[in-house]
C-alpha positions in Angstrom: -11.1 48.5 28.3 -11.5 46.2 25.2 -9.5 47.0 22.2 -11.6 48.1 19.2 -11.5 45.8 16.1 -13.4 45.6 12.9 -14.7 42.7 10.8 -17.7 40.7 9.6 -20.9 40.4 11.8 -24.1 38.3 11.7 -25.7 38.9 15.1 -26.7 35.9 17.3 -30.3 36.5 18.2 -32.2 34.4 20.7 -35.8 35.1 20.3 -39.1 35.2 22.5 -42.5 36.2 21.3 -43.3 39.9 21.8 -46.8 41.2 21.0 -46.9 44.2 18.8 -50.5 45.0 17.6 -52.4 41.7 17.0 -49.3 40.1 15.4 -46.8 37.9 17.1 -43.3 38.9 16.4 -40.2 37.5 18.0 -38.2 39.9 20.0 -34.6 39.9 21.3 -34.3 38.2 24.8 -35.0 40.5 27.5 -31.7 40.5 29.4 -32.4 40.9 33.3 -35.7 42.7 32.4 -39.0 42.6 34.1 -40.8 45.0 31.8 -43.9 43.6 30.1 -44.9 45.1 26.6 -48.6 45.4 26.2 -50.5 45.1 23.0 -50.6 48.4 21.2 -53.7 49.3 19.3 -53.7 51.8 16.7 -55.4 54.3 18.7 -52.7 53.7 21.6 -50.0 54.0 19.1 -51.3 57.3 17.8 -51.6 58.5 21.5 -48.1 57.6 22.0 -46.9 59.5 19.0 -48.4 62.6 20.5 -46.8 62.3 23.8 -43.9 64.5 24.6 -42.0 61.8 26.1 -43.0 58.3 25.2 -42.4 55.4 27.7 -39.2 53.4 27.2 -41.1 50.2 26.4 -42.5 52.0 23.2 -39.0 52.6 21.9 -38.0 49.1 22.8 -41.0 47.6 20.8 -39.9 49.8 17.7 -36.2 48.8 18.2 -37.1 45.1 18.3 -39.3 45.4 15.2 -36.8 47.0 13.1 -34.0 44.9 14.3 -36.1 41.9 13.0 -36.7 43.6 9.7 -32.9 43.6 9.2 -32.0 40.2 10.6 -35.0 38.1 9.4 -36.1 40.0 6.4 -32.8 41.5 5.3 -34.3 45.0 5.0 -31.4 47.4 5.3 -33.7 50.3 6.4 -34.2 48.6 9.7 -30.8 49.7 10.8 -31.5 53.3 9.7 -34.8 53.4 11.6 -33.0 52.0 14.7 -30.4 54.8 14.4 -33.2 57.4 14.4 -35.0 55.9 17.2 -31.8 56.2 19.4 -31.3 59.8 18.2 -35.0 60.5 19.1 -34.5 58.8 22.6 -31.4 61.1 23.2 -33.0 64.2 22.2 -36.0 63.7 24.4 -33.6 62.6 27.4 -35.0 59.1 27.7 -32.9 57.3 30.3 -31.5 54.1 29.1 -31.9 50.8 31.2 -30.1 47.5 30.5 -32.5 46.5 27.7 -31.8 49.8 25.9 -28.0 49.3 26.0 -28.2 45.7 25.0 -30.3 46.9 21.8 -27.7 49.4 21.1 -24.9 46.7 21.5 -26.7 44.5 18.9 -27.2 47.7 16.9 -23.5 48.4 16.6 -22.7 44.6 16.1 -25.1 44.5 13.3 -23.5 47.6 11.7 -20.2 46.0 12.2 -19.0 49.0 14.2 -16.6 47.2 16.5 -15.3 50.4 18.4 -18.7 51.6 19.3 -19.8 48.1 20.2 -17.1 47.5 22.6 -17.5 51.1 24.1 -21.3 50.2 24.7 -20.1 46.8 26.2 -17.8 48.7 28.7 -20.7 50.9 29.7 -22.9 47.7 30.2 -20.1 46.3 32.4 -19.7 49.5 34.4 -23.4 49.8 35.3 -24.8 46.2 35.3 -24.0 42.8 35.9 -25.2 41.3 32.4 -26.3 37.8 31.7 -24.3 35.3 29.8 -26.5 36.3 26.7 -25.1 39.8 26.4 -21.4 38.4 26.5 -22.5 36.0 23.8 -23.6 38.9 21.6 -19.9 40.4 21.9 -18.3 36.9 21.3 -20.4 36.3 18.3 -19.6 39.7 16.8 -15.9 39.1 17.5 -16.1 35.6 15.9 -17.4 37.1 12.7 -14.3 39.3 12.8 -12.0 36.4 13.4 -10.9 38.2 16.8 -9.9 35.4 19.2 -7.7 37.7 21.2 -10.6 40.0 22.2 -12.9 36.8 22.7 -10.2 35.5 25.3 -10.5 38.9 27.1 -14.3 38.5 27.3 -13.9 35.1 28.8 -11.6 36.6 31.4 -14.2 39.3 32.2 -16.9 36.6 32.6 -14.6 34.7 35.0 -14.0 37.7 37.1 -17.7 38.6 37.3 -18.5 34.9 38.1 -20.6 34.5 35.0 -20.5 30.9 33.7 -20.0 30.6 29.8 -22.5 28.4 28.1 -22.2 26.3 24.9 -22.9 29.2 22.7 -20.1 31.1 24.3 -17.7 28.2 23.5 -19.2 27.8 20.2 -18.4 31.3 19.1 -14.8 31.0 20.2 -14.2 27.5 18.8 -15.6 28.8 15.5 -13.1 31.6 15.3 -10.2 29.1 16.3 -11.4 26.7 13.5 -11.4 29.5 11.0 -7.9 30.6 12.1 -6.8 27.0 12.0 -5.6 27.1 15.6 -6.3 23.3 16.7 -4.3 23.5 19.8 -6.3 26.3 21.5 -9.6 24.8 20.2 -8.9 21.5 21.8 -7.8 23.1 25.0 -10.9 25.1 25.2 -13.0 22.0 24.5 -11.3 20.2 27.4 -11.9 23.2 29.6 -15.6 23.2 28.8 -15.8 19.5 29.7 -14.0 20.1 33.0 -16.6 22.7 33.9 -19.3 20.2 33.3 -20.4 22.1 30.1 -21.7 19.8 27.2 -20.6 21.2 23.8 -23.5 21.5 21.3 -23.6 20.1 17.9 -22.2 23.1 16.3 -19.2 23.1 18.7 -18.5 19.5 17.8 -18.9 20.4 14.0 -16.0 22.7 14.2 -13.9 20.5 16.5 -14.4 17.3 14.3 -13.9 19.2 11.1 -10.6 20.6 12.5 -9.3 17.2 13.6 -10.1 15.9 10.1 -8.3 18.9 8.4 -5.2 18.2 10.6 -5.2 14.3 10.3 -6.0 14.2 14.1 -8.1 10.9 13.1 -8.2 9.2 16.4 -9.3 12.2 18.5 -11.8 13.4 15.8 -13.3 10.0 15.5 -13.7 9.9 19.4 -15.3 13.4 19.3 -17.9 12.3 16.5 -18.8 9.2 18.5 -19.3 11.3 21.6 -21.5 13.7 19.7 -23.3 10.7 18.2 -23.9 9.0 21.6 -25.0 12.2 23.1 -27.8 12.2 20.5 -27.0 15.8 19.6 -28.9 17.1 16.6 -26.2 16.5 14.1 -28.6 17.5 11.2 -27.7 21.2 12.3 -24.1 20.2 11.3 -24.7 17.8 8.2 -21.2 18.1 6.9 -19.5 17.3 10.2 -18.0 14.0 9.1 -16.6 14.7 5.8 -13.2 16.1 6.5 -12.6 13.3 9.0 -13.8 10.7 6.4 -11.1 12.1 4.0 -8.6 11.8 6.7 -9.6 8.2 7.5 -9.4 7.3 3.8 -5.9 9.0 3.4 -4.7 7.1 6.4 -6.3 3.8 5.3 -8.2 3.3 8.4 -11.0 1.0 7.2 -12.6 0.8 10.7 -13.0 4.5 11.0 -14.1 4.8 7.3 -17.0 2.2 7.7 -17.8 3.8 11.3 -18.2 7.2 9.7 -20.3 6.1 6.8 -22.5 4.2 9.2 -23.1 7.5 11.2 -23.7 9.4 8.1 -26.3 6.9 6.8 -28.2 6.5 10.1 -28.0 10.1 11.0 -29.0 11.3 7.5 -26.1 13.5 7.2 -24.4 15.0 4.1 -23.4 12.2 1.7 -19.8 12.3 0.5 -19.1 15.0 -2.1 -17.1 14.2 -5.2 -13.6 14.9 -3.7 -14.5 12.9 -0.4 -15.8 10.1 -2.5 -12.9 9.9 -4.7 -10.5 9.7 -1.6 -12.7 6.8 -0.3 -12.8 5.1 -3.9 -8.9 5.3 -4.2 -8.5 3.9 -0.6 -10.9 1.0 -1.6 -9.1 0.3 -4.7 -5.8 0.1 -3.0 -7.1 -2.4 -0.4 -9.2 -4.4 -2.9 -12.6 -3.5 -1.3 -15.0 -3.8 -4.1 -18.1 -3.4 -1.7 -16.9 0.0 -0.4 -15.9 1.2 -3.8 -19.4 0.2 -5.2 -21.2 1.9 -2.3 -19.3 5.3 -3.1 -20.2 5.0 -6.8 -23.8 4.5 -5.9 -23.6 7.4 -3.5 -22.6 9.7 -6.1 -25.2 8.6 -8.4 -27.9 9.2 -5.7 -26.6 12.8 -5.4 -26.9 13.3 -9.1 -23.0 13.6 -9.6 -22.0 12.8 -13.3 -19.9 9.8 -13.5 -16.3 10.0 -14.7 -13.5 7.7 -15.6 -11.8 8.3 -12.2 -14.8 7.0 -10.3 -14.8 3.6 -11.9 -11.0 3.1 -12.2 -10.6 2.2 -8.3 -13.2 -0.3 -8.8 -11.2 -1.9 -11.5 -8.3 -1.9 -9.3 -10.3 -3.4 -6.4 -11.4 -6.4 -8.5 -7.7 -6.8 -9.7 -6.6 -6.9 -6.1 -9.3 -9.7 -5.5 -7.9 -11.6 -8.5 -11.2 -11.1 -10.4 -10.0 -10.1 -13.9 -13.5 -11.0 -15.4 -15.4 -8.6 -13.2 -12.6 -5.9 -13.7 -13.3 -6.3 -17.4 -17.1 -6.1 -16.7 -16.5 -2.6 -15.2 -15.3 -1.5 -18.6 -18.6 -2.5 -19.9 -20.5 -0.5 -17.3 -18.5 2.6 -18.2 -19.4 2.1 -21.8 -23.0 1.8 -20.9 -22.7 5.3 -19.2 -20.9 6.7 -22.3 -17.8 7.1 -20.1 -14.6 6.9 -22.3 -11.9 4.6 -20.8 -8.3 4.8 -21.6 -5.4 2.5 -21.4 -4.5 4.0 -18.0 -8.0 3.0 -16.7 -7.0 -0.6 -17.2 -3.5 -0.3 -16.0 -4.2 -2.5 -12.9 -5.2 -5.4 -15.0 -2.1 -5.0 -17.2 0.2 -4.8 -14.2 -1.5 -7.9 -12.7 -0.8 -10.0 -16.0 2.8 -8.6 -16.1 5.0 -11.5 -17.3 2.5 -14.4 -16.4 1.8 -16.1 -19.6 -0.8 -18.4 -17.9 -2.8 -15.6 -16.6 -2.5 -13.6 -19.8 -4.1 -16.7 -21.7 -6.8 -16.9 -18.9 -7.6 -13.1 -19.5 -7.9 -13.7 -23.3 -10.1 -16.7 -22.8 -12.4 -14.3 -20.7 -12.6 -12.1 -23.9 -13.4 -15.2 -25.9 -16.3 -16.2 -23.5 -17.8 -12.6 -23.5 -17.9 -12.7 -27.3 -19.6 -16.2 -27.4 -22.2 -14.8 -24.9 -23.0 -12.2 -27.2 -21.3 -9.4 -25.0 -19.3 -6.6 -26.7 -15.5 -7.0 -26.1 -14.4 -3.7 -25.0 -11.4 -2.4 -27.0 -9.6 -1.2 -24.0 -9.8 -4.7 -22.4 -8.6 -6.3 -25.6 -5.5 -3.8 -25.7 -4.8 -4.8 -22.2 -4.2 -8.4 -23.0 -2.3 -7.4 -26.2 -0.1 -5.0 -23.9 0.4 -8.0 -21.5 1.7 -10.2 -24.4 4.2 -7.3 -25.4 5.3 -6.8 -21.9 6.0 -10.4 -21.7 8.2 -10.0 -24.7 6.3 -12.9 -26.5 6.1 -11.9 -30.1 4.2 -14.9 -31.2 1.3 -14.2 -28.5 1.4 -10.5 -29.4 0.9 -10.9 -33.1 -1.5 -13.8 -32.7 -3.6 -11.7 -30.2 -3.5 -8.7 -32.5 -4.8 -10.8 -35.5 -7.7 -12.1 -33.3 -9.3 -8.6 -32.9 -11.7 -9.1 -35.7 -12.7 -12.5 -34.6 -13.6 -10.9 -31.2 -15.4 -8.1 -32.8 -12.8 -5.5 -31.6 -12.3 -2.3 -33.6 -8.7 -1.4 -33.0 -7.7 2.0 -32.0 -4.4 3.9 -31.9 -3.1 2.0 -28.6 -3.9 -1.3 -30.2 -1.6 -0.4 -33.3 0.9 1.1 -31.0 1.1 -2.1 -28.9 1.4 -4.2 -32.1 4.3 -1.9 -33.3 6.0 -2.4 -29.9 6.0 -6.2 -30.6 7.6 -5.7 -34.0 10.2 -3.3 -32.4 11.1 -6.0 -29.9 11.5 -8.6 -32.9 13.0 -6.0 -35.2 10.5 -7.1 -37.7 10.2 -4.3 -40.2 7.8 -6.1 -42.5 5.1 -6.7 -39.8 5.5 -3.2 -38.9 4.8 -2.1 -42.4 1.7 -4.3 -42.3 0.4 -2.7 -39.1 0.8 0.6 -40.7 -1.1 -0.4 -43.7 -3.9 -1.8 -41.4 -3.9 1.8 -39.6 -4.3 3.5 -42.9 -7.2 1.3 -44.1 -9.1 1.9 -40.7 -8.6 5.7 -40.9 -6.6 5.7 -37.7 -4.1 8.6 -37.6 -0.8 8.0 -36.1 0.3 9.9 -32.9 3.5 11.0 -31.7 4.0 7.6 -29.9 3.3 5.9 -33.4 5.9 7.9 -35.2 8.6 7.3 -32.4 8.1 3.5 -32.8 8.3 3.8 -36.5 11.6 5.8 -36.4 13.1 3.2 -33.8 12.1 0.4 -35.9 13.6 1.9 -38.9 16.9 2.3 -37.2 17.1 -1.3 -36.3 17.3 -2.1 -40.2 20.1 -1.7 -42.8 17.9 0.6 -44.7 16.8 3.3 -42.4 15.8 6.1 -44.8 12.2 5.9 -43.7 13.4 7.2 -40.4 13.9 10.7 -42.0 10.6 10.5 -43.8 8.8 9.9 -40.5 10.6 12.9 -38.9 9.6 15.2 -41.8 6.0 13.9 -41.8 5.9 14.8 -38.1 7.4 18.4 -38.8 4.6 18.8 -41.4 2.0 18.3 -38.7 3.7 20.9 -36.4 4.9 18.1 -34.3 8.2 18.4 -32.5 9.9 15.2 -32.6 10.8 13.8 -29.1 14.3 13.7 -28.1 14.0 9.8 -28.1 13.5 9.9 -31.8 16.5 11.9 -32.4 18.7 10.0 -30.0 17.8 6.7 -31.9 18.6 8.2 -35.2 21.9 9.9 -33.9 23.2 6.6 -32.6 22.3 4.9 -36.0 24.0 7.7 -37.9 27.1 7.3 -35.6 27.3 3.7 -36.2 26.9 4.1 -39.9 29.4 7.1 -40.2 26.5 8.8 -41.9 27.4 12.5 -42.5 23.7 13.5 -41.9 24.8 13.2 -38.1 25.5 17.0 -38.2 22.1 18.0 -39.5 20.4 15.8 -37.0 22.3 17.4 -34.1 21.6 20.8 -35.4 17.8 20.0 -35.5 18.1 18.8 -32.1 19.4 22.2 -31.0 16.8 24.1 -33.1 14.0 22.3 -31.4 15.8 22.9 -27.9 16.3 19.1 -27.4 19.2 18.4 -25.0 22.1 16.3 -26.1 22.8 14.4 -23.0 26.5 13.8 -21.8 25.7 10.0 -22.6 25.0 10.8 -26.2 28.0 13.2 -26.6 30.2 10.4 -25.3 28.7 7.9 -27.7 29.3 10.3 -30.6 32.9 11.0 -29.5 33.7 7.3 -29.1 32.0 6.7 -32.5 29.5 4.1 -31.0 32.2 2.1 -29.5 31.6 1.0 -25.8 33.6 3.4 -23.4 36.6 1.7 -21.9 36.7 1.3 -18.2 39.8 3.3 -17.8 38.3 6.3 -19.6 35.3 6.3 -17.4 34.9 9.1 -15.0 34.8 8.2 -11.4 31.5 8.3 -9.7 30.9 11.5 -7.8 29.4 11.6 -4.3 26.1 13.1 -4.0 
């Protein structure tokens, strides 16, 4: 006896035409039945209605019609009518045949009444040898309930009765195993089906390939997708079959499989990569410097109507940088601007990193900007900041200041990052005078300082003998309800220690008020009055 369970049910119906009046209506498969249902005219229908005991085929016709009302037209009253039909049959002593029991089996499956469905199934097994379609009704209902244990029992019963499972049977069970993320059993069942000469259908492969993609079983999933493609299965029934596998291939940086999957998607007209999948492929393309792959993904998103964002173009910039083409990397920033997509300094980070410390490449990058300006193209502020940032990272004050001063010539409108990079150069050179000039430029351009700006100004003040401005910057930050970063206070505290300034106590109290940690290193610095800690006083390193 099968155990009773409960869960979601959407009944699997295989349909053939059944005449009702003059309309062709589909009816449930006539399992092991030789009954023929004739056309019923209105006169005949009225005659049946007056009969004391109507023929069983009359009830089957009504059951089929009302089941279709529920399954195809989603009319809830269809199930209520079916219930009344069964009650009428019982009241009039109509004997059930196999067809009747199958209708009742599906009725309980549709009602999600697992206990009565399984009891009805037991009755069928006791009295008849049903076809595989009857077993599939049960495995489908159990699949919707996620009940793989009962499904396994059904398989055992089929084996005992010598009934061969078909592709639908395996699909119902594999679907359950996928939803429960049981990849081992799903793959075992697939192998068993192949050994029995069964060819899984497209929906079986859909769940299997998806499952492999979700578990990063890339090699196995790719083989299954190829098998389904070579078998010419109607993959249009499973349009999203390849997407989890594509994400896995991108994650594992397997270009051959990525290209293979994309070729199948295009040739079979399957679902194009969604935004998340496309981003995975874009990031992979950026990492390996494949500009063609990145461009294709961006085009694919555009075809589907996705709105472009910064993260879609950043990998393309990275890919051009990997290829050593800084000019085209800059041109991507121009494309982003044409789509009104704001770029940040992080967008251009790959360019900055590629220029790191290489003065020759920094100069070449600057000449590219000059050439763009000569050709009448707008020089992107982010592109300009990237070159300026590279000069600062190279610790070349002359190039940094010279580049900063060329902004107007190149038609660049400096933003907060431009001024912060210039302040970094002043900080490296401890050039307070130039720092003051940059702050004046900021005010003239109506560019408001941010936390990074204040931090740099405080650090620059602390390099001077007159560091009173550091306190003014701190107060200004607090007026804007900005909690000064710990770095600001650490630089100020060290300066106060070196200068034996009594305001040290106030600075430490403020750190405590704002919940900023006074690190062991800073405490040691204060205790030693800014003098280097002697080697014999150092604490021995502890083993981790």
